[in-house]
C-alpha angles and dihedrals in degrees: 000000000000116000115257095238137015141148116238135181114232120179088345094306125114115230129180111220121197139183090018092165093055111124110232098171105041096183091056097030089233113167130206088252088061092047091054090046091053092052090050094047096044094045098098092061098031102048095066090064098047103036116122092003125122103255118212111192129210107206131198107189090186097032125256094286121207134309091262095040109032120179128225120264133184136201119237123197104160114069113261115254086229093059115125112264091240094065107111115230145178135194124239122200113229125185095283106001146029124246123202113218130193116237117223096217100146147010092272092065092048088051091053090049087056091049093057092043093248091160098165121053113195121192138177124243091251133068131219118267107279090218091072118081115228112247118241113183096207091054100034141038128231134027129322110272118243108247130199125238120253117222112274117277096200142036118221132197117192111208107202121185115228124213110303097025135085144193092289089060087051089053091056091049089046090058091051090050090049092058092054093045091048089051091058094044098259110124109199140208124213123225120190099226100226088238118060110309148032134270122210118207124196118181121233132196095229096253096121136063125242091254091054092049091047090053092051091047091048092052092048090053092047091048091053090048091052091049096043107025093160094053107030137053126182098185124102095228109115090207090064094057103075110126091000141094114242115221104208104201094165094087088084088070109113090239095051127087135199127208106265123251110267093016117137118244130227096241131123088265123051092250122167136215090248127191111230139189121247088242090061091056089064090067111110089209094052113154143153122291129234121224090255090058091046093051090051091052094050091046086056092052097255108144110140088187094054093109095039122121113292133197116271119204107199090205092059110077091190095050114114115248117249109266113251110249098197114066114236113260129198116252108261106183123065124200093218109093091208089066099034093110099039093101093044092055093045089061098050138059110210090207092059105036131055091217117114111263107180119200094207130074114262116275129211115266126211124232135040114333113261139215136201131191114200126195105225122194100194127134084320127012113258140153118243107215113197130184126190116241132151094352099309139080109252104212143207130180109224111193097202097028126248110319114252099195120082109259093017119131142179146185120281129184119201113231133183121303114265130212119259090246088068090075089081097040118126124158147077121309109207115261096242094047126088108284094008114190144068119321122193133166112257095180139335141175138109129333131210110210108210097170134006114181132153094265103021137047123184119190145153120229121211105195138172124298090244097030128122092265090066099249097285133100114266127199115212138177125210112202124188114232102185134047093240095066099239108096118067142161121227114208131185099226124232093232103071131180114259115268112259131186133222115238109249092229091061113112115239121222132190096216103110101208095042104042091052093064091073113115110217115221127223119242116264110265089234090071107076113215110250120238117265113257118237102020114252123253114260122257112251132220128225121235112247149135137247090276090065091063103097117184129003101273097107137123120193128219133181114264109228120208099226149083117314106232134181114203134197129197110212129198119271112273104170134072090258088066089229119150122230131234127219120199122194131176124225090269094048098260113153112239096167096113095034092065102035092161091070091068085094085082087082088067094047103048131040122249119276092036122136117197137185124214150120128271111216136179117215126218128217088281090056092246126129111269116192093194092058090048091053089054089056093041096056096054117107107166116090095224091051093046093049092049093047092047087063096045099036109022116186130220130217112220104198116200106159143034121209104177142013134179090240099045102027115205111013100179093102091054119097118262094249091054092049091050091052092051089046092054092048094044107042129051124201119251139177097291100013121070136178100207120206117246121253095244129245099293113099097201092049093048092050091048091052092047091051092047090053088047092236124155095247144290141288117231114204129184109245094228099039119129122221110264103195115217092004131113108225138183087221084082116047129185114217115188127190090234128036107269131183131195106226142174122227110235099171150325141245122228116264129226135214110353089006097052092109096044122030142288097221142343122243110227139200133190123220116229128210092273091056093253122137122229125185113262104179133259135292123209106160136072099046124133119219090252092051091050092055096041097047092048090052090052094046092051089065095055105041122143136183101239133050113259090221130046102215102067112141112255094234091054097046097055100095099011124140108209128220137189107267097249104118117083122199144167126235134184119231143170098233146306122285125225090263090052097255122141112256115228097342120195126192118261111166149311112262128227 
């Protein structure tokens, strides 16, 4: 039995230890003394991964407890006032304050962490600037200096099993991740997290920023999701994770942390974030390891992270250098044009492959430079993207093909230069030859090189009318992401060339390099662009919070609580020379006659204009009232509509323009440009308004929204295009309360005053695949009128069986099931671990 209190010397530092016999892990009987001993024993292999990093501690003063009786924990960023004066520390500037973090530089600090029951140590992927000396109060006077962040020295992917999956499913996804990371020269090491999943670490050499690393990790996750949609999800939504493994790429953000390798976890068992070998991940009985098992492994010399990148202090001549993460690669490209195809020839035998293998050095070619993108079905499908420069085709292999959505990006690996003749090559490369597989031309044409630097290439591709690029010019940037010149990102830039059209009389040709030299001409301004028929579906926003706003490229608008309506102004047809207005809801329902007062739009906007906005009804306090709007929206008889229009007039809040006679289709234009055209084109009237946006400051926008008693704001990327009919995270709804869009799947019988209506509604949430999952029940927040009206609607759509299969047994006992047709919105205080809404309250029935 360990003594309850003693003073020890660790790494030359005196530390008072108390309550050493206190049991922190009841199920295993693990005491505080054993926790401190673990930290001391594991220090040699753990410290290299936490040194010089800002350590956030998760503390359990009474231990984590058991699964049935968990104990409270709290995160601690700022260093405790009670910390020993010998603990080294540094300050870090956050947006509006400075935090002082302890530095785990030696065994003494780890021992103190154990003393205060800081079981979990969370650290970022970056380290503090080595040029700043850590502050130690007992050795120095003053305050801790504020240090800068280094670039990250590792990339992390967190594989989190969703409901219905476990750590073995994570192991399979880890193997898929490993293949992609290996392809870009980043060998990885798995770490069973000590909780449920697996972390993957890949060492970096510090050449790239956190934002760059995050983008690479995000693209990796999305690539895996595209390849394995039934097994992998890269979205943050918990409702999308059922039966899938979530790849959390966001922990590469400079503000995020990951539990450190070899840290204990606050679970019922004293599990550890344990580095593992790839062979271990093949074990069908793979599980988490306890600290006893980890100590045994280390004692036997098993440390899969032993050769991983370590901290280098430039002031310490004996300090080991940080291991290079990216293997050295031989230089592939030469600057001498006479030798530009040497590597290409060395990899091919002209007698065995149908590819062009010229004997002569490349010669200059007259005319505009060309490009070709070839779909290549080799070991893995990829798209070879080749640009003409200095007599050769400079080439990149793009696994997912060039992105076609503005702001989209993907991985690209530079390969050897190819001869110009390759631009017309299609055929089968023999299986045993380099690049064996089918090659076909996906698109080709001319290329405008706007910038060609060592690490960045900006260019515009002019492809074929029916080519893979969609028949319109596309501006891309290729950005190098390593110092060897092989790994790149390809991005479809936000600033795109204007859409042009090819005259119908122009003769088409199948010769790739010739047909692409055509220059499409714009339509004469005298020909107004006709209205789209039918009207497009509106672009939809995703529900989110302030944390989902990445970057600074955001403009904020008021979120109106009404009906989403697209409007079109048609040319005059009658003798009064008056234009007509068409109003359509998001699902195509015609509201033209339901809201006759909005016909004034014909006097405020020119013909052939398509607008997007929200129709609202205002209450006596001049605030949007969805209930009033629903009363208007349900009317069908002209006499009732005319009478209601006088008592409850509606207003059309216009926030976007999709088409004009002068500009034609505007959906490919950036949001800010569309807003400028809208302000110049449409004037406000009595029932139609073009509200000003709320600026580019989130806090200000939220304050204004609250003052106006609106339900929230809409955040829109300044350069986002309009993606008709698509839900996009370029538009994010942020509400003052937590809200959820739900589908009603049944009701439970009411009692007392609710005996004739219902006691509660059973709810489901639709995931990204269109599947419904049970989300709990709501029984509060209804008015008497709503109780009666909703029950009447539900009576018409009853069914015998539940529409989802995961309804909690206690909720299904006396349920009456309905066909999931009615959509609604509820307020809630969060999501539980089993994906149920916490404390839901009724908000409204949706259109």
